[in-house]
Backbone of each chain as ProteinMPNN parsed JSONL, in Angstrom:
{"seq_chain_A": "AAGVIQSPRHLIKEKRETATLKCYPIPRHDTVYWYQQGPGQDPQFLISFYEKMQSDKGSIPDRFSAQQFSDYHSELNMSSLELGDSALYFCASSLVLRGSSYNEQFFGPGTRLTVL", "coords_chain_A": {"N_chain_A": [[18.997, -14.099, -19.302], [18.585, -16.403, -16.603], [16.381, -19.17, -16.906], [13.521, -21.227, -16.027], [14.29, -24.6, -15.757], [13.528, -27.703, -17.158], [13.561, -31.216, -17.033], [13.241, -34.594, -18.204], [12.768, -33.29, -21.574], [11.134, -34.677, -23.198], [9.365, -37.721, -22.727], [8.788, -41.122, -22.838], [6.75, -43.668, -21.768], [5.631, -46.89, -20.625], [2.383, -48.253, -19.803], [1.676, -48.558, -16.333], [4.289, -48.194, -15.591], [6.873, -46.176, -13.955], [7.62, -42.671, -13.594], [9.85, -39.906, -13.446], [9.951, -36.505, -13.151], [11.875, -33.585, -13.5], [12.621, -30.369, -12.113], [14.183, -27.271, -12.262], [14.32, -24.394, -10.625], [14.29, -20.789, -11.217], [17.23, -19.148, -10.154], [17.308, -18.196, -6.746], [14.583, -18.055, -6.538], [11.87, -19.017, -4.485], [9.671, -20.614, -4.549], [7.954, -23.286, -6.037], [5.917, -24.607, -8.594], [3.736, -27.083, -9.935], [2.117, -27.997, -12.933], [-0.359, -29.593, -14.926], [-1.104, -30.305, -18.281], [-3.386, -31.575, -20.286], [-4.036, -33.011, -23.576], [-5.376, -30.592, -25.717], [-6.463, -29.266, -23.568], [-6.669, -26.932, -20.768], [-4.049, -25.653, -18.645], [-3.702, -27.341, -15.52], [-3.509, -26.969, -12.07], [-1.285, -28.768, -9.982], [0.431, -29.125, -7.645], [2.295, -27.325, -5.129], [5.298, -25.871, -3.75], [6.805, -24.166, -1.093], [9.722, -22.875, 0.063], [10.714, -25.48, 0.395], [8.66, -26.831, 1.61], [5.464, -28.333, 1.252], [3.01, -26.27, -0.101], [0.526, -25.924, -1.272], [-2.118, -27.814, -2.739], [-3.503, -29.383, -5.537], [-5.593, -30.999, -7.908], [-4.179, -33.564, -7.731], [-3.299, -36.841, -8.455], [-3.264, -39.686, -6.219], [-1.291, -41.379, -6.934], [0.766, -39.829, -7.69], [3.566, -38.026, -6.501], [5.491, -35.436, -4.989], [8.369, -33.4, -4.353], [10.451, -30.868, -2.897], [13.802, -30.049, -2.97], [16.839, -29.42, -0.996], [18.369, -27.734, -2.548], [16.495, -26.382, -3.876], [15.514, -27.427, -6.238], [12.938, -29.376, -7.794], [11.08, -32.427, -7.849], [8.786, -34.429, -9.609], [7.146, -37.286, -9.033], [5.763, -40.064, -10.583], [3.738, -42.793, -10.456], [2.609, -46.122, -11.432], [1.671, -45.574, -14.073], [-0.869, -44.317, -16.239], [-2.816, -44.336, -19.285], [-4.133, -41.924, -19.461], [-2.459, -40.167, -18.213], [-0.85, -39.046, -20.014], [0.463, -36.094, -21.095], [1.378, -32.581, -21.106], [3.68, -31.433, -18.795], [4.164, -28.803, -16.75], [6.486, -26.854, -15.002], [6.737, -24.193, -12.746], [8.23, -21.259, -11.357], [8.59, -18.903, -8.68], [9.331, -15.871, -6.896], [8.123, -15.333, -3.955], [6.623, -12.628, -2.488], [5.943, -12.223, 0.656], [2.982, -11.101, 2.137], [2.298, -9.615, 0.059], [0.178, -9.444, -2.804], [1.138, -9.837, -5.245], [2.333, -12.003, -7.641], [4.243, -13.236, -9.876], [4.549, -15.857, -11.956], [7.026, -17.874, -13.391], [7.339, -19.874, -16.105], [8.559, -23.1, -17.067], [9.756, -24.9, -20.038], [8.353, -27.208, -20.173], [7.606, -30.747, -19.833], [6.967, -33.294, -22.008], [5.011, -35.96, -21.588], [4.407, -39.161, -22.666], [2.334, -41.876, -22.475], [2.229, -45.196, -23.238]], "CA_chain_A": [[18.616, -14.381, -17.919], [18.302, -17.813, -16.369], [14.972, -19.523, -16.891], [13.199, -22.492, -15.384], [14.767, -25.736, -16.551], [12.826, -28.945, -16.907], [14.111, -32.378, -17.717], [13.579, -34.455, -19.616], [11.787, -32.535, -22.348], [10.197, -35.679, -23.717], [9.478, -38.974, -22.008], [7.828, -42.131, -23.272], [6.673, -44.747, -20.799], [4.557, -47.872, -20.784], [1.42, -48.302, -18.692], [2.103, -49.15, -15.062], [5.661, -47.811, -15.256], [7.023, -44.956, -13.164], [8.334, -41.577, -14.254], [10.303, -38.815, -12.583], [10.173, -35.255, -13.864], [12.681, -32.687, -12.69], [12.438, -28.935, -12.334], [15.197, -26.423, -11.644], [13.731, -23.041, -10.673], [15.175, -19.647, -11.411], [17.989, -18.926, -8.915], [16.75, -17.352, -5.679], [13.14, -18.236, -6.391], [11.65, -19.888, -3.339], [8.418, -21.353, -4.705], [7.852, -24.09, -7.252], [4.569, -25.087, -8.885], [3.589, -28.069, -11.008], [0.849, -27.966, -13.648], [-0.555, -30.637, -15.929], [-1.947, -29.864, -19.386], [-3.746, -32.658, -21.198], [-4.234, -32.608, -24.973], [-6.529, -29.736, -25.948], [-7.008, -28.745, -22.312], [-5.955, -25.831, -20.15], [-3.196, -26.117, -17.545], [-4.347, -27.594, -14.238], [-2.554, -26.953, -10.964], [-1.123, -30.038, -9.266], [1.002, -29.0, -6.309], [3.315, -26.288, -5.027], [6.192, -25.916, -2.601], [7.445, -22.919, -0.679], [10.835, -23.152, 0.983], [10.838, -26.927, 0.538], [7.479, -27.412, 2.243], [4.278, -28.276, 0.407], [2.232, -25.099, 0.273], [-0.832, -26.047, -1.774], [-2.328, -29.058, -3.459], [-4.677, -29.367, -6.394], [-6.128, -32.309, -8.279], [-3.048, -34.453, -7.995], [-3.645, -38.221, -8.093], [-2.474, -40.279, -5.131], [-0.14, -42.062, -7.564], [1.811, -38.832, -7.916], [4.126, -37.359, -5.332], [6.481, -34.441, -5.371], [9.098, -32.793, -3.255], [11.43, -29.84, -3.235], [15.041, -30.402, -2.285], [17.544, -28.327, -0.329], [18.867, -26.783, -3.552], [15.253, -25.818, -4.414], [14.946, -28.112, -7.378], [11.786, -30.179, -7.421], [10.833, -33.614, -8.665], [7.433, -34.968, -9.625], [7.218, -38.727, -9.22], [4.485, -40.581, -11.051], [3.791, -44.257, -10.475], [1.465, -46.832, -12.037], [1.22, -44.667, -15.124], [-2.055, -44.645, -17.019], [-2.844, -43.647, -20.571], [-4.621, -40.569, -19.23], [-1.414, -39.304, -17.668], [-0.155, -38.415, -21.147], [0.2, -34.657, -21.001], [2.502, -31.682, -20.877], [3.824, -31.102, -17.381], [4.919, -27.571, -16.607], [6.948, -26.387, -13.707], [6.886, -22.746, -12.688], [8.825, -20.801, -10.11], [8.393, -17.491, -8.368], [9.831, -15.35, -5.634], [6.894, -14.847, -3.347], [6.774, -11.555, -1.513], [4.897, -12.437, 1.665], [2.287, -9.859, 2.455], [1.929, -8.993, -1.201], [-0.621, -10.306, -3.672], [1.793, -9.945, -6.55], [3.017, -13.282, -7.782], [4.49, -13.584, -11.265], [5.118, -17.192, -12.09], [7.84, -18.087, -14.583], [7.128, -21.261, -16.501], [9.544, -23.803, -17.867], [9.287, -25.319, -21.356], [7.483, -28.37, -20.046], [7.993, -32.124, -20.18], [5.875, -33.994, -22.674], [4.971, -37.369, -21.193], [3.529, -40.028, -23.449], [2.18, -43.208, -21.885], [1.743, -46.113, -24.28]], "C_chain_A": [[18.262, -15.853, -17.776], [16.801, -18.032, -16.334], [14.767, -20.8, -16.126], [13.61, -23.631, -16.32], [13.982, -26.981, -16.161], [13.497, -30.074, -17.672], [13.371, -33.632, -17.29], [12.538, -33.629, -20.349], [10.725, -33.469, -22.924], [10.459, -36.994, -22.994], [8.38, -39.908, -22.497], [7.901, -43.291, -22.299], [5.542, -45.699, -21.179], [3.599, -47.752, -19.595], [2.024, -49.048, -17.512], [3.578, -48.869, -14.721], [5.667, -46.566, -14.38], [7.808, -43.923, -13.958], [8.714, -40.524, -13.217], [10.629, -37.607, -13.445], [10.918, -34.297, -12.932], [12.497, -31.233, -13.101], [13.514, -28.179, -11.571], [14.712, -24.975, -11.746], [14.774, -21.978, -10.963], [15.932, -19.409, -10.102], [17.352, -17.88, -8.014], [15.225, -17.367, -5.617], [12.885, -19.285, -5.319], [10.407, -20.768, -3.469], [8.379, -22.047, -6.063], [6.423, -24.62, -7.375], [4.646, -26.135, -9.984], [2.188, -27.979, -11.588], [0.84, -29.09, -14.679], [-1.475, -30.092, -17.021], [-2.184, -31.01, -20.339], [-3.978, -32.141, -22.603], [-5.503, -31.779, -25.145], [-7.135, -29.13, -24.698], [-6.173, -27.567, -21.817], [-5.092, -26.361, -19.013], [-3.989, -26.262, -16.247], [-3.271, -27.683, -13.155], [-2.506, -28.304, -10.272], [-0.698, -29.816, -7.819], [2.039, -27.889, -6.31], [4.102, -26.445, -3.73], [6.768, -24.526, -2.362], [8.505, -23.274, 0.348], [10.861, -24.632, 1.397], [9.68, -27.601, 1.269], [6.295, -27.311, 1.276], [3.391, -27.118, 0.852], [0.794, -25.17, -0.207], [-0.921, -27.315, -2.613], [-3.598, -28.956, -4.278], [-5.15, -30.777, -6.677], [-5.009, -33.267, -8.662], [-3.419, -35.863, -7.548], [-2.752, -38.738, -6.972], [-1.244, -41.005, -5.673], [1.035, -41.113, -7.811], [2.301, -38.309, -6.561], [5.182, -36.376, -5.808], [7.199, -33.948, -4.136], [10.037, -31.73, -3.802], [12.651, -30.083, -2.361], [15.738, -29.169, -1.733], [18.097, -27.304, -1.314], [17.716, -26.145, -4.328], [14.766, -26.487, -5.69], [13.826, -29.034, -6.897], [11.661, -31.372, -8.365], [9.386, -34.057, -8.501], [7.545, -36.445, -9.967], [5.831, -39.277, -9.528], [4.596, -42.092, -11.157], [2.527, -44.834, -11.103], [0.838, -45.991, -13.144], [0.032, -45.228, -15.899], [-2.032, -43.86, -18.321], [-3.241, -42.182, -20.403], [-3.606, -39.634, -18.619], [-0.609, -38.633, -18.778], [-0.535, -36.942, -21.196], [1.516, -33.899, -21.024], [2.52, -31.354, -19.389], [4.74, -29.876, -17.28], [5.305, -27.361, -15.152], [7.072, -24.867, -13.808], [7.554, -22.388, -11.37], [8.534, -19.322, -9.915], [9.114, -17.154, -7.08], [8.644, -14.671, -4.976], [7.205, -13.79, -2.302], [5.632, -11.676, -0.514], [4.292, -11.107, 2.048], [1.879, -9.1, 1.214], [1.1, -9.963, -2.018], [-0.001, -10.469, -5.043], [2.565, -11.249, -6.614], [3.141, -13.614, -9.255], [5.18, -14.932, -11.306], [5.835, -17.317, -13.431], [7.799, -19.584, -14.914], [8.318, -21.818, -17.282], [8.945, -24.253, -19.192], [8.399, -26.549, -21.32], [8.169, -29.69, -20.375], [6.778, -32.785, -20.81], [5.965, -35.476, -22.353], [3.953, -38.1, -22.065], [3.517, -41.409, -22.812], [1.531, -44.115, -22.929], [1.082, -47.349, -23.678]], "O_chain_A": [[17.718, -16.471, -18.691], [16.046, -17.211, -15.813], [15.723, -21.397, -15.63], [13.312, -23.615, -17.514], [13.798, -27.271, -14.979], [13.94, -29.904, -18.808], [12.921, -33.732, -16.148], [11.504, -33.302, -19.766], [9.57, -33.086, -23.107], [11.6, -37.341, -22.689], [7.207, -39.54, -22.561], [8.976, -43.832, -22.037], [4.635, -45.358, -21.939], [3.951, -47.227, -18.539], [2.768, -50.016, -17.666], [4.051, -49.277, -13.66], [4.623, -45.979, -14.096], [8.56, -44.259, -14.873], [7.993, -40.29, -12.247], [11.467, -37.671, -14.344], [10.627, -34.213, -11.739], [12.253, -30.916, -14.265], [13.731, -28.416, -10.382], [14.698, -24.399, -12.834], [15.977, -22.238, -10.954], [15.323, -19.466, -9.034], [16.916, -16.822, -8.469], [14.64, -16.75, -4.727], [13.576, -20.301, -5.243], [10.127, -21.58, -2.586], [8.726, -21.465, -7.091], [5.807, -25.026, -6.389], [5.515, -26.077, -10.854], [1.201, -27.897, -10.858], [1.874, -29.478, -15.223], [-2.505, -29.488, -16.724], [-1.3, -31.381, -21.112], [-4.104, -30.931, -22.796], [-6.587, -32.217, -24.759], [-8.213, -28.539, -24.759], [-5.119, -27.252, -22.369], [-5.386, -27.426, -18.469], [-4.83, -25.426, -15.917], [-2.265, -28.376, -13.308], [-3.541, -28.914, -10.005], [-1.371, -30.256, -6.887], [2.596, -27.548, -7.353], [3.646, -27.055, -2.763], [7.159, -23.818, -3.29], [8.218, -23.895, 1.372], [11.008, -24.973, 2.571], [9.717, -28.806, 1.517], [6.15, -26.314, 0.568], [3.06, -26.997, 2.031], [-0.081, -24.541, 0.388], [0.081, -27.815, -3.124], [-4.635, -28.505, -3.79], [-5.116, -31.645, -5.804], [-4.926, -33.717, -9.806], [-3.81, -36.067, -6.399], [-1.622, -38.279, -6.801], [-0.271, -41.217, -4.949], [2.149, -41.545, -8.103], [1.53, -38.177, -5.611], [5.696, -36.494, -6.92], [6.699, -34.065, -3.017], [10.366, -31.7, -4.988], [12.533, -30.298, -1.155], [15.31, -28.037, -1.957], [18.275, -26.137, -0.963], [17.939, -25.451, -5.32], [13.692, -26.14, -6.182], [13.785, -29.419, -5.728], [12.082, -31.322, -9.521], [8.839, -34.057, -7.398], [7.986, -36.809, -11.057], [4.86, -38.993, -8.828], [5.455, -42.607, -11.871], [1.523, -44.144, -11.28], [-0.366, -45.733, -13.145], [-0.059, -46.424, -16.173], [-1.329, -42.858, -18.449], [-2.744, -41.31, -21.115], [-3.853, -38.432, -18.513], [0.215, -37.758, -18.513], [-1.708, -36.593, -21.324], [2.602, -34.478, -20.971], [1.485, -31.035, -18.803], [5.909, -29.909, -17.665], [4.551, -27.654, -14.224], [7.469, -24.334, -14.845], [7.455, -23.126, -10.39], [8.267, -18.592, -10.87], [9.46, -18.029, -6.287], [8.218, -13.589, -5.379], [7.953, -14.031, -1.355], [4.499, -11.285, -0.797], [4.995, -10.118, 2.257], [1.202, -8.075, 1.291], [1.297, -11.175, -1.933], [-0.549, -11.158, -5.903], [3.362, -11.551, -5.726], [2.233, -14.216, -9.829], [6.264, -15.11, -10.752], [5.312, -16.913, -14.47], [8.175, -20.43, -14.103], [8.981, -21.111, -18.041], [7.764, -24.021, -19.449], [7.767, -26.895, -22.318], [9.168, -29.736, -21.092], [5.699, -32.829, -20.218], [6.886, -36.163, -22.796], [2.795, -37.697, -22.174], [4.564, -42.031, -22.633], [0.441, -43.839, -23.429], [0.619, -48.222, -24.412]]}, "seq_chain_B": "DAKTTQPPSMDCAEGRAANLPCNHSTISGNEYVYWYRQIHSQGPQYIIHGLKNNETNEMASLIITEDRKSSTLILPHATLRDTAVYYCIGQYNTDKLIFGTGTRLQVFP", "coords_chain_B": {"N_chain_B": [[-10.917, -17.842, -5.304], [-11.721, -15.839, -8.092], [-14.247, -16.567, -10.555], [-13.749, -16.452, -14.007], [-14.786, -15.218, -17.21], [-14.332, -15.554, -20.621], [-14.305, -14.71, -24.135], [-14.256, -17.417, -26.477], [-12.664, -17.251, -28.788], [-10.86, -14.926, -30.891], [-10.149, -12.681, -33.592], [-7.561, -10.738, -35.091], [-6.174, -8.131, -37.02], [-2.865, -7.864, -38.164], [-0.786, -5.372, -36.721], [-2.894, -3.873, -35.847], [-4.817, -2.876, -32.93], [-5.39, -5.235, -30.389], [-8.104, -6.131, -28.496], [-8.921, -7.706, -25.667], [-11.521, -9.021, -23.899], [-12.66, -9.617, -20.5], [-14.783, -11.071, -18.168], [-15.331, -10.809, -14.735], [-17.216, -11.002, -12.555], [-17.522, -11.952, -9.979], [-15.361, -11.276, -8.552], [-13.423, -10.561, -5.678], [-12.741, -7.875, -3.347], [-10.018, -7.816, -2.757], [-8.741, -9.284, -4.643], [-6.505, -9.715, -7.308], [-6.357, -9.048, -10.835], [-5.007, -11.078, -13.156], [-3.168, -11.541, -16.166], [-2.177, -13.987, -18.394], [-0.457, -15.589, -21.11], [-0.374, -18.242, -23.53], [1.637, -19.439, -25.867], [1.508, -21.64, -28.537], [1.788, -24.709, -27.04], [3.919, -23.929, -25.474], [5.318, -22.909, -22.279], [3.086, -21.104, -20.147], [3.025, -17.503, -20.128], [3.59, -14.663, -18.22], [1.766, -11.612, -18.457], [0.573, -9.142, -17.482], [-0.775, -7.476, -14.582], [-3.368, -6.29, -12.35], [-5.14, -4.303, -9.903], [-7.084, -2.213, -9.169], [-6.569, 0.14, -10.564], [-5.847, 1.229, -13.913], [-3.313, -0.355, -15.826], [-0.096, -0.379, -17.382], [2.433, -1.864, -19.317], [5.453, -2.901, -21.005], [4.451, -4.783, -22.678], [1.623, -4.737, -22.77], [-1.601, -3.152, -22.102], [-3.818, -2.802, -19.358], [-7.136, -2.468, -18.705], [-9.349, -1.821, -16.205], [-12.655, -1.983, -15.149], [-14.555, 0.402, -13.219], [-16.199, -0.797, -11.315], [-14.95, -3.148, -11.093], [-15.828, -5.507, -12.244], [-15.229, -6.347, -14.727], [-12.645, -6.513, -17.239], [-10.232, -5.376, -19.68], [-7.765, -6.5, -21.797], [-5.264, -4.983, -23.626], [-3.475, -5.22, -26.524], [-1.425, -3.169, -28.097], [-0.353, -2.985, -30.733], [-0.736, -5.482, -32.514], [1.151, -8.386, -33.384], [2.15, -11.123, -35.523], [3.369, -12.875, -33.828], [1.97, -12.623, -31.522], [-0.109, -14.332, -31.574], [-1.892, -16.576, -29.718], [-3.145, -18.309, -26.772], [-4.984, -16.526, -24.476], [-5.185, -15.919, -21.077], [-7.279, -14.866, -18.501], [-7.13, -14.281, -15.115], [-8.397, -14.37, -11.888], [-7.098, -13.671, -8.79], [-6.058, -13.969, -5.411], [-4.482, -15.105, -3.298], [-1.049, -16.135, -2.931], [-0.409, -18.325, -4.345], [-1.375, -21.008, -6.364], [-2.245, -20.813, -9.883], [-5.34, -20.581, -11.4], [-6.427, -21.691, -14.285], [-8.759, -20.74, -16.715], [-10.82, -21.261, -19.606], [-9.849, -19.466, -21.456], [-8.984, -17.117, -24.163], [-8.577, -17.675, -27.512], [-6.469, -16.044, -29.484], [-6.1, -15.063, -32.755], [-3.844, -13.682, -34.849], [-3.769, -12.153, -37.926], [-2.169, -11.696, -41.161]], "CA_chain_B": [[-10.483, -17.267, -6.575], [-12.865, -15.451, -8.898], [-14.466, -17.233, -11.844], [-13.65, -15.498, -15.112], [-15.41, -15.614, -18.462], [-13.701, -14.923, -21.778], [-14.76, -15.283, -25.412], [-13.343, -18.522, -26.825], [-11.706, -16.919, -29.839], [-10.914, -13.605, -31.501], [-9.188, -12.43, -34.659], [-7.051, -9.366, -35.126], [-5.238, -7.881, -38.111], [-1.516, -7.457, -37.744], [-0.607, -3.931, -36.637], [-4.023, -3.258, -35.174], [-4.924, -3.168, -31.499], [-6.218, -6.375, -29.996], [-8.772, -5.858, -27.227], [-9.438, -8.968, -25.167], [-12.335, -8.766, -22.712], [-12.79, -10.647, -19.468], [-15.746, -10.788, -17.109], [-15.006, -11.411, -13.438], [-18.194, -10.33, -11.708], [-17.466, -12.453, -8.6], [-14.058, -10.961, -7.976], [-13.517, -9.898, -4.387], [-12.033, -6.609, -3.322], [-8.566, -7.922, -2.634], [-8.216, -10.155, -5.687], [-5.914, -9.093, -8.469], [-6.638, -9.617, -12.159], [-3.771, -11.435, -13.845], [-3.256, -12.037, -17.543], [-1.091, -14.816, -18.913], [-0.733, -16.138, -22.428], [0.344, -19.456, -23.863], [1.899, -19.65, -27.279], [1.353, -23.07, -28.796], [2.511, -25.749, -26.295], [4.985, -23.393, -24.632], [4.858, -22.575, -20.946], [2.393, -19.808, -20.056], [3.872, -16.338, -19.928], [2.936, -13.544, -17.548], [1.669, -10.395, -19.253], [0.298, -7.954, -16.701], [-1.778, -7.684, -13.552], [-3.859, -5.042, -11.777], [-6.144, -4.42, -8.847], [-8.159, -1.248, -9.415], [-6.163, 1.134, -11.552], [-5.353, 0.753, -15.194], [-1.888, -0.621, -15.801], [0.568, -0.494, -18.682], [3.842, -2.222, -19.325], [5.993, -2.943, -22.354], [3.712, -5.751, -23.471], [0.19, -4.525, -22.92], [-2.309, -2.31, -21.145], [-4.949, -3.453, -18.696], [-8.175, -1.524, -18.312], [-10.272, -2.454, -15.27], [-13.804, -1.117, -14.918], [-14.597, 0.956, -11.874], [-16.821, -1.767, -10.41], [-14.04, -4.311, -11.128], [-16.492, -6.718, -12.706], [-14.672, -6.759, -16.009], [-11.406, -5.844, -17.637], [-9.829, -5.564, -21.068], [-6.345, -6.505, -22.098], [-5.037, -4.343, -24.917], [-2.182, -5.308, -27.198], [-1.628, -1.973, -28.936], [0.002, -3.223, -32.135], [-0.585, -6.936, -32.54], [1.992, -9.005, -34.403], [1.852, -12.543, -35.7], [3.891, -13.596, -32.664], [1.007, -12.508, -30.426], [-1.088, -15.415, -31.688], [-1.744, -17.378, -28.507], [-4.32, -18.36, -25.901], [-4.826, -15.534, -23.421], [-5.936, -16.295, -19.89], [-7.575, -13.868, -17.47], [-7.211, -15.051, -13.867], [-8.594, -13.602, -10.66], [-6.313, -14.374, -7.774], [-5.579, -13.217, -4.262], [-3.353, -15.705, -2.581], [0.199, -16.105, -3.686], [-0.103, -19.661, -4.826], [-1.724, -21.565, -7.655], [-3.02, -20.156, -10.92], [-6.471, -21.369, -11.89], [-6.646, -21.331, -15.683], [-10.046, -21.036, -17.328], [-10.692, -21.715, -20.989], [-9.064, -18.492, -22.192], [-9.348, -16.643, -25.5], [-7.591, -17.989, -28.552], [-6.297, -14.893, -30.363], [-5.413, -15.323, -34.012], [-3.439, -12.464, -35.546], [-3.579, -12.509, -39.331], [-1.408, -10.674, -41.9]], "C_chain_B": [[-11.693, -17.011, -7.462], [-12.979, -16.297, -10.161], [-14.431, -16.17, -12.931], [-14.281, -16.091, -16.357], [-14.78, -14.834, -19.599], [-14.297, -15.508, -23.063], [-13.775, -16.358, -25.852], [-12.317, -18.159, -27.892], [-11.938, -15.502, -30.347], [-9.876, -13.544, -32.607], [-8.758, -10.983, -34.59], [-6.085, -9.238, -36.29], [-3.91, -7.41, -37.551], [-1.383, -5.936, -37.779], [-1.751, -3.199, -35.967], [-4.006, -3.612, -33.693], [-5.824, -4.381, -31.289], [-6.778, -6.086, -28.606], [-9.44, -7.134, -26.743], [-10.219, -8.726, -23.88], [-12.351, -9.939, -21.743], [-13.838, -10.185, -18.456], [-15.345, -11.514, -15.841], [-15.898, -10.794, -12.388], [-18.134, -10.782, -10.254], [-16.153, -12.105, -7.908], [-14.229, -10.216, -6.659], [-12.568, -8.693, -4.366], [-10.521, -6.705, -3.275], [-7.966, -8.869, -3.666], [-7.671, -9.334, -6.854], [-6.433, -9.764, -9.739], [-5.296, -9.83, -12.846], [-4.082, -11.853, -15.279], [-1.98, -12.793, -17.87], [-1.448, -15.206, -20.343], [0.111, -17.382, -22.646], [0.421, -19.566, -25.373], [2.065, -21.155, -27.477], [2.318, -23.989, -28.045], [3.72, -25.237, -25.512], [4.434, -23.152, -23.23], [4.134, -21.237, -20.937], [3.354, -18.693, -19.67], [3.059, -15.227, -19.277], [2.912, -12.333, -18.471], [1.585, -9.173, -18.347], [-0.678, -8.305, -15.588], [-2.203, -6.324, -13.012], [-4.897, -5.313, -10.714], [-7.328, -3.494, -9.125], [-7.822, -0.313, -10.563], [-5.758, 0.466, -12.856], [-3.839, 0.623, -15.124], [-1.358, -0.739, -17.216], [1.99, -0.949, -18.465], [4.284, -2.344, -20.784], [5.228, -3.899, -23.259], [2.29, -5.323, -23.766], [-0.319, -3.482, -21.943], [-3.491, -3.089, -20.597], [-5.906, -2.379, -18.215], [-9.177, -2.269, -17.441], [-11.431, -1.494, -15.025], [-13.863, -0.695, -13.455], [-15.207, -0.015, -10.87], [-16.039, -3.068, -10.333], [-14.717, -5.587, -11.583], [-15.994, -7.169, -14.07], [-13.391, -5.991, -16.291], [-11.138, -6.148, -19.106], [-8.316, -5.509, -21.165], [-6.165, -5.927, -23.487], [-3.603, -4.59, -25.366], [-2.197, -4.221, -28.26], [-1.324, -2.176, -30.413], [0.299, -4.714, -32.292], [0.328, -7.387, -33.673], [1.624, -10.478, -34.501], [2.309, -13.351, -34.487], [2.989, -13.474, -31.441], [-0.1, -13.548, -30.527], [-0.866, -16.401, -30.55], [-3.109, -17.513, -27.832], [-4.05, -17.434, -24.718], [-5.762, -15.877, -22.262], [-6.059, -15.105, -18.937], [-7.825, -14.634, -16.178], [-7.397, -14.102, -12.696], [-7.934, -14.346, -9.513], [-5.967, -13.451, -6.631], [-4.331, -13.849, -3.665], [-2.154, -15.839, -3.512], [0.556, -17.457, -4.259], [-0.678, -19.938, -6.216], [-2.453, -20.599, -8.588], [-4.122, -21.103, -11.359], [-6.787, -20.884, -13.305], [-8.053, -21.708, -16.104], [-9.819, -21.463, -18.76], [-9.935, -20.718, -21.848], [-9.645, -18.091, -23.533], [-8.225, -16.985, -26.458], [-7.55, -16.82, -29.526], [-5.517, -15.305, -31.596], [-5.118, -13.986, -34.668], [-3.139, -12.84, -36.991], [-2.903, -11.35, -40.084], [-2.31, -9.652, -42.571]], "O_chain_B": [[-12.581, -17.856, -7.574], [-11.979, -16.693, -10.76], [-15.026, -15.103, -12.779], [-14.307, -17.308, -16.538], [-14.7, -13.607, -19.554], [-14.738, -16.657, -23.082], [-12.574, -16.22, -25.62], [-11.214, -18.705, -27.897], [-13.036, -14.954, -30.254], [-8.866, -14.248, -32.577], [-9.484, -10.118, -34.101], [-5.269, -10.129, -36.526], [-3.857, -6.652, -36.583], [-1.807, -5.289, -38.736], [-1.608, -2.045, -35.563], [-3.29, -4.513, -33.257], [-6.869, -4.526, -31.923], [-6.03, -5.83, -27.663], [-10.415, -7.593, -27.338], [-9.652, -8.278, -22.884], [-12.093, -11.085, -22.111], [-13.787, -9.061, -17.957], [-15.049, -12.709, -15.874], [-15.426, -10.148, -11.452], [-18.636, -10.082, -9.375], [-15.873, -12.586, -6.81], [-15.086, -9.34, -6.543], [-11.72, -8.525, -5.243], [-9.821, -5.786, -3.701], [-6.79, -9.22, -3.565], [-8.304, -8.386, -7.317], [-6.888, -10.907, -9.709], [-4.548, -8.882, -13.085], [-5.126, -12.442, -15.56], [-0.868, -12.311, -17.655], [-2.614, -15.156, -20.733], [1.165, -17.555, -22.035], [-0.582, -19.758, -26.06], [2.693, -21.837, -26.667], [3.507, -24.049, -28.361], [4.467, -26.034, -24.945], [3.221, -23.187, -23.022], [4.534, -20.321, -21.655], [4.353, -18.911, -18.985], [1.966, -14.896, -19.736], [3.883, -12.049, -19.173], [2.421, -8.274, -18.43], [-1.343, -9.339, -15.655], [-1.501, -5.328, -13.188], [-5.459, -6.405, -10.632], [-8.454, -3.961, -9.297], [-8.659, -0.011, -11.414], [-5.38, -0.705, -12.889], [-3.169, 1.399, -14.443], [-2.073, -1.145, -18.132], [2.674, -0.486, -17.551], [3.56, -1.932, -21.69], [5.349, -3.825, -24.481], [1.796, -5.517, -24.877], [0.412, -2.995, -21.081], [-4.083, -3.923, -21.283], [-5.545, -1.502, -17.431], [-9.787, -3.24, -17.888], [-11.211, -0.321, -14.725], [-13.298, -1.347, -12.577], [-14.791, -0.06, -9.713], [-16.413, -3.982, -9.599], [-14.2, -6.671, -11.315], [-16.317, -8.271, -14.514], [-13.1, -4.968, -15.671], [-11.735, -7.052, -19.692], [-7.679, -4.579, -20.671], [-6.845, -6.342, -24.426], [-2.647, -4.221, -24.683], [-2.926, -4.347, -29.244], [-1.989, -1.582, -31.261], [1.451, -5.141, -32.21], [0.285, -6.844, -34.777], [0.883, -11.007, -33.672], [1.717, -14.379, -34.155], [3.214, -14.146, -30.434], [-0.948, -13.628, -29.639], [0.208, -16.99, -30.427], [-4.094, -16.912, -28.261], [-3.023, -17.543, -24.048], [-6.96, -16.092, -22.446], [-5.076, -14.436, -18.616], [-8.652, -15.545, -16.153], [-6.641, -13.145, -12.535], [-8.197, -15.53, -9.301], [-5.623, -12.288, -6.843], [-3.28, -13.219, -3.545], [-2.263, -15.672, -4.727], [1.709, -17.7, -4.617], [-0.466, -19.153, -7.14], [-3.171, -19.701, -8.15], [-3.876, -22.273, -11.653], [-7.344, -19.802, -13.492], [-8.499, -22.835, -15.889], [-8.75, -21.971, -19.098], [-9.417, -21.103, -22.897], [-10.651, -18.637, -23.986], [-7.068, -16.627, -26.238], [-8.483, -16.624, -30.305], [-4.409, -15.831, -31.496], [-6.037, -13.239, -35.006], [-2.345, -13.745, -37.249], [-3.039, -10.186, -39.707], [-1.821, -8.733, -43.228]]}, "name": "protein", "num_of_chains": 2, "seq": "AAGVIQSPRHLIKEKRETATLKCYPIPRHDTVYWYQQGPGQDPQFLISFYEKMQSDKGSIPDRFSAQQFSDYHSELNMSSLELGDSALYFCASSLVLRGSSYNEQFFGPGTRLTVLDAKTTQPPSMDCAEGRAANLPCNHSTISGNEYVYWYRQIHSQGPQYIIHGLKNNETNEMASLIITEDRKSSTLILPHATLRDTAVYYCIGQYNTDKLIFGTGTRLQVFP"}
C-alpha cells in the first residue's frame, strides 16, 4: 500500500540558509500535518492543512511557512535557519471524516535536517 | 485536549503481555483515547483508539476504565520489534496530535 513520502530524507544546511521539505500524502487523503521532533524530544505539532487550506497551527516559528498544493502535496519552507532547527520533521496524512472523532494519521519516514 | 500521564519506561519479557498504563483524569466526555508508538526515529504509528468501550484489533487491546480516567494498552505477546516509545493521547478534534512524554517499552529476550 502507498505510504506518505517525504523528501529529502536527509538535509544539511548552514545557519541562515533556507530549506524546503516536501511531503506527498497517501492518495485520496485530504489532510496533511507537519511535526517537528528535536533530539531526545517528543514530536511537536507545527501546522496542518485540510483541502489545501490551513486548518490548525501550533508552535511554528514565523521563519517557517507551509502550504498544500492542488495535488495535495505539501511543502514546509524554513528560512534563516538556526542551529536549533536541527530535528526530524515528520509529515502525516489522513482522510478526515467530518462529524467523526476518528482520525488515524499516517506518518512518513521523516526528513532529518541538520543545521551547521 | 486532555493531559495524559504515563510511566517513563517499562520492561517486558519477549512472549509475555505488555500492559502500558495511562492516566487521563481530565479527559472530557467526547474525547477519544488514542495510542501511537514510535520505533526508534521512525514516524509514529497508530495502534488503537477508544471512547468508552474496550477495543481490540490485530495489534493490541485497549481497556478503558468505567470513569474514563485511565486506560491500559495491552500487547498480548510482546516481541523484540515492539520495543518503542508508546504515546497515549486524548483527543477530540480531528486535527493535531499532542504527544506527551510517552512510555519507553523495552522488550528483552
